[in-house]
N, C-alpha and C positions, 0 to 999 in steps of 0.2 A: 412361396412365402413373400410377405411384403418386404419392402426395402427397410433398412435400418431407420429407426424413428428420427434420428437427427438428419438423415438424408431426405426422408419423406417430407418432413416439415420444412426444411431449408429449401428444397426444390419447389415445394408448393408455393412458398412465398416468392421465390425467384421466378417461377413460371408466371405469376401474376405481374411481376415487375417487368418482365421482358416481353409482355404481350404487345407492347408498342413496336417492337422490332429492333430496338437499339442494341440489345445484347446479341442479336443474331446477325448484326450488320455484315460481318465478314463471311458468313456462311449461307446467306439467302440472297436471292435476286430481288429486283424491284417489285415483283409480284408476290413475294412472300414464299417462294418455293426454294427449298434447300438446293445448294449447288451440288453438281455431280461429284465434286472433289471430296465431299464428306461422306459419300455413300459407303465406301468400304468400312470406315470407322463405325458408322451408324448400324450397318448390317451386322458386322461382327459382334457388336455389343448386344444387339437384339437377339442374335442366335444364341449367345451365351446365356442371356437372361431367360429366354424361352426354355432352353435345355435345363437350366437350373430348376425352374419350376416343374419341368417334366420329371426330373429326378425325385422331387418331392412326391409326385404322382406315383412313380414306381415304388418308392419306399412305402407309401400308404397302401397302394393296391396290392403289392406283393407280400405285405406283412413282414418286411425285412426289419429285424431289430436294429435300433439305433443305440449304440453304446457310447456315443459322445454327442457333441453338439450337432444337431441335424443340419444346420446351415453349413458347417464345415464339411460334413459328409457330402452334401449336395454340391458344394464348390469342387471338391476333389473329383467326384464322379463326372461332373460336367466337363471339367478340364480333360479328363481321360478320354471321354467321348470325342471331344473336339480335336484331340491329338491323335486319334486312332486313324489307321490307314483308310478306312472306308469313308471318312468324312474329309480326308485331305485332298479333295478334288473340287473343282469349280463348276462342273457340268453334271447333269443327271446321267446316271449309268443306265443302260438299257436293261429291261427286265430279264433278257435272256442271259446276261452275264453277271448280274448282281448276285452275290452270295446270299444264302439264307442263314437262318439261325444256326449257330455253332460252327460255321465254316470259316470264320475269321480267327486265325491263331493270335496268340498274344503278340504284341508288336515287336518286331525285330528288324524292320526296314527303316532306312533313313527317313526322318520327318520331312514331309513335303513342304515346299516353300509356301504354298497357299495356307496350309495349316499353321505354319509358324507366323505368317503375317496376321492371320486371324487372331491368334492368341496374343500377339504383341499389341494389337489394337485394344483388346480387352484389358490387358495389363496396363496399358497407357491410360485407359479410362480411370482405373483405380488410382493411378499416380496423380492424375489431374484432380480427382475428388479430394484426395488427401492433401494436396497442395492448397486447394481452396479452403479446406477446413482449417489448416494451419494459418494461412494468411488472414482469414476472417476471425481467428481465435475463437472458433466455435467450441462450446462445451461438449466434451466427449462422455457420453453415458456408458460407462464400462459394463453396465448390466445388460446392455443390448444383446439380443440373441445372435446377432451377427458378429463376426470378428471385425476388428478395426480395418479400415480400408487398406492401410499400409501392410497389415498382416495378410489380408487376402491377396494383395499384390505379390508378396514374397512367396506365399504358398503356390501361386500359379506360375511364377518364375521357376520355382524349384521343380515342380512337376514337369514343366516344359523342358527344362534342362535335363532332368532325369530320364526323359523319353529318348534323348539322343545326345548324350553328354559329349561324345567324341567330336561332334560337329558344332556344338553350341557353346564353346568356351567364350567367344566374343559376346554372344548373347548374355551369358551369365555376368560378364564384366560390365557390359553396357547397362544392365538392369540392376547392378550394384548388389548382387547376391554374394554374401561373404563365403569364403572358401569352406569354413567349418560347417556351414549349413549345406553347402553344395555337396559335401561328401555323403550326405544322407539321401540325396534327391533320387538317385536311381532306384534305391530300395523303396522310397516313398511312392514312386510311380508304379513300381511292380505290385505293391500292396493294394493301391487304389485300383489297378487294373484287375487284380484277382477279385476284389470286392465287386466290381462291375460284372465279372463273369459269374459270380455267385448269384447275383440278382437275376441274370439271364437264366441260369440253371433252375432257380427256384420257380420262376414264372413259367418256364417250359414244362417243368414237372407238374405244376398246377394245371396247365393246359391239357396234360395227358389224363388227368383224373376223370373227366367226363367220358373220355373214350374208353377207359378201363371199365367204368361202371355202366357203360351203355347209354348214359344220359348226355346227349349232345347239347351244348349250349350255343346261343347265337354267336355269330361271327362279329364280336365286338372289335372296334378299332378306334384308334386316335384320329380325330378329324380336326381340320382347321377351318374357321369361318372368319371372313373379313366383313365386319359390319360396315354399313354405309359410312364413308368418310366425306365430310362436307368441305373441309379446307383443302386448298391446292397441295399443301405440304403432306397432309395425311393421305391424299390420293396417290401422291408420288411414292410415299412409303410402301404402299401396297404393291405398286409396280416393282419397286426394288426387291421386296421380299419374295414375290412370286417368280421373278425372272432372273435375279442376280444373287440370290442367297442359296445356301444349302438346305434351307428349311424344308422344301418339298421332299428332297431325297432323304433327309433325316426322318421325316414322318414315315416315308416308305420303309426305311430300315428298321425303325422302332416297331412298326406294325409287323414286320417279318420276324423280328427277334423276340418280341415280348407278347405275352398274353395278358389282356386286361379282362377282369371279371365283369366289367360294365363299360358302356360307351364313355369315352372321354372327349370333351370338346374344348378346343383352344379358340378363344375369341379375341380378335383384335378389334378394339372398340374405343370410343371416347369415354373416359372415366371421370374427368373433372380434376384429375391430379396425375402426376407422373408416377406410375407404379406398375407392378406385375405381381399377381398372387394366385395361388391355387385354392379353390373352394371345394373341399371334399364333399360337402353336403349336396352341392349341385353337380359335382363331377366336372367342373369347368376350370380351365386356366384362363385368367383374364390378362391380356397384354394391352396396356393402355397406349393409345397413340401419343399421348402426352409424354410418355417415357421416351419415345423416339425424338420428340421435340427436345427433350433434355439432352439426349446424345448429340443432337445437332449443336446445342449450346456448348457442351463439353468440347466438341471438336474445335471451337474457337480458340481454345488454349492448347491444342494438341502439340503444335510445333514448339511453343515456348516452354511448356511445363513437362513435356515428355520427350519429344524427338530430339531437341537440342540438348536436353539433360543427358540422354543416352549417348549422344555423340561426344559430349564433353567427358563423360565418365570413361568411355572407351579410349578416347584420345589421350587423356591423362595417364591411364594405365599403360598404354603402349609407349608413351614418352618416358615414363618412369622405368619401364623394363629396358629401354634402349640404353639407359645410363648405368645399368647394373652390371 
């Protein structure tokens, strides 16, 4: 699905404004190439955005009923996938040892550091966006199909905390999740995880039907295509995503776990605006290089609006408890 209207319009204007390079000054070199320091932030948010769109694909292609706002459902399931053990690694797993469909139990192992860092980068991006919206006093369209940025932030904090609450109390405090909400997070994560398993089961059952009837269907699969990138920054993005992200192994895992009734293509391309969207008519997920430009710009505010805020929140909480 496309970005919220207020974000799409705002970043379209901002994208034009920063084309001169002033807004990127802290995160790009003299040749206009993003610095390596921002790579983890950009990659994590690209992974989340792509998975969010792929959840929309799974909902549409599996025929899963949506009983609430679809964007919320997509956020929840995307977060669960990123927090699952099979994606909590940084290197591709060999074909001989990678589990297949149905072999991953519901999560009960401690959350890996790489998965936690990945989710924190995504959460920080929503914090930065909400801070910018507040500072610029942007009008908030409450009728938007997406939840507010601050609501999406707290939903992801809650699901992450609920995934491994015994180890993540400092994480909860640093991300300012109230205790009354935190009490529900373990159950929220379990429900979202069961929802993901339901989608898996439904698609696996659909895949068995051609075998039962004797009518074999083509071996459809999810594929990724990087269209030609002309700018140095966009060329570098491709290198990052192909060699430093979990996207290749996620695609492998999705193709193992899910049956698609038709070919699905993910295209990284120049769109003219920072966006990402699923087009059911063409069976294509469009990932715009300009969206990664936007993540580079957001990274400019990462330390001030997110990292330092988390440190201050945790420090105040510990100082307060020391005097109790």
